[in-house]
C-alpha positions, 0 to 999 in steps of 0.5 A: 499499500502506498504511503504518503509523507506526514508533511503532505498529509498534515499540511493537506488536512490543516489547509483543508480545514481553513479552506472549508471554513472559508467556503462555509464562511461565505454561505453559512455562519451560526450567527451574523458576524456583525450583529451585536448582542450586548446581553451576551457581551464577553461570554466565554465559550459555551454550547450557544457560542462555541468560541465565545463572544467579543466585547459587542456580543458578536459570536467568535466562530461566526466571525472567524469563518467570515474572516477566513473567507476574506483571508483566503480570498486576499491570499489567492488573488494576491498570489494570482496577481504576483505569479501572473505578472511576475512570470510574464516579466521573468520569461521576457527578461530571461529569454531576451536578455540584453538592455531589456533584461538589465532594465527589468532586473535593476527595477526588480532589484529596487523592489527587492531592496525595500522591506516588503511590509513597509513598502506595502504600507507606503502603497496602501497609504496611496491606494487606500486600506481596502481589499483591492488596495491590499491585493495590489500592494502585496501583489507588487511586493511578491512579484519581484520574487517571482520575476527572480525565480522565473528569470533564473529558470529561463536562463537555464533553459534557453540554451537547451536543445529543444529551444534551439530546435524551436528556433530552427523550425521557424517558430516565433519567440512568443511561441517558443516562450509560451510552448517550451519555456513556460511549462518548465517553469510550473514546478518552481512556481508551484512551490513558490506559489504555496509559500507566497500564500502563507506570506500573503495570509500573514501579511494581510493579518498584520496589515489588518492588525495595524488598521490598514486592512479590511475596515471594521465591522467586517471581520478579519483575523487581524483586526480580531486580534487588534480588537482583543488587546484591551480585554486580554485580562477579561476574555483570553479567548478573544486572542486565543482562537484567531491566533491559533487559527492563523498559526494553523493556517501558516503551518498547514501551508508550509507543510504542504509547500515542503511536500510539494518541493519534495515531489517536484524537485528531482534532487529532493525526490531522490532523497525521499525515495 
């Protein structure tokens, strides 16, 4: 019977829980996540409210589920934007070389020189603190890493025999890049995209914690943590459950990324076997 590595099993399980929570948060929650009930203010976990309530009597489980939907949506769209733009730029830069490569990589190195979260804070000050602003800011921050990874892969491929054969056959540069270069970038991009989902989720939570994410009363894990600071001595569950959820999501994504790297990287595959 075929066995699977523990990091793959645990990573899929934890990530699956977060995805299911996010999907349920879109279509159903036990209570209205923004409805206030001052008679149940700061209620501890019970059969009525499994994870307790906050300072406004709002159900914590419902807010965590809705926050999962927002966090997963922002993370997926951020990674999609970064991978799409970064892959296109990286392929063009690595394949064409010359002055275009020097200009692109100089600009890319400038982006890499800035601390990611600080750069995102500056962009959000211009774009505005909303979902669209977060996606654009984080997508631009992470795009530079994608450009460098894709360019390095393309540089190792452009002199290969199948690329030269495509030139000899008279195929255009666009066709060669799309048909022969891009498919060979999928493996490293898959591993990178998995890691970037974790980066984006953590960055979105940090921005929301700082008040630059999704505006309250809409719940996100970050602004739930921010709102719980004043009640640590009265209601420890307000910080415990959002913090555990973020930790579980990051652990699952990182374990899944390690498993994918082991499977897709030939050097790691030999060690596993």
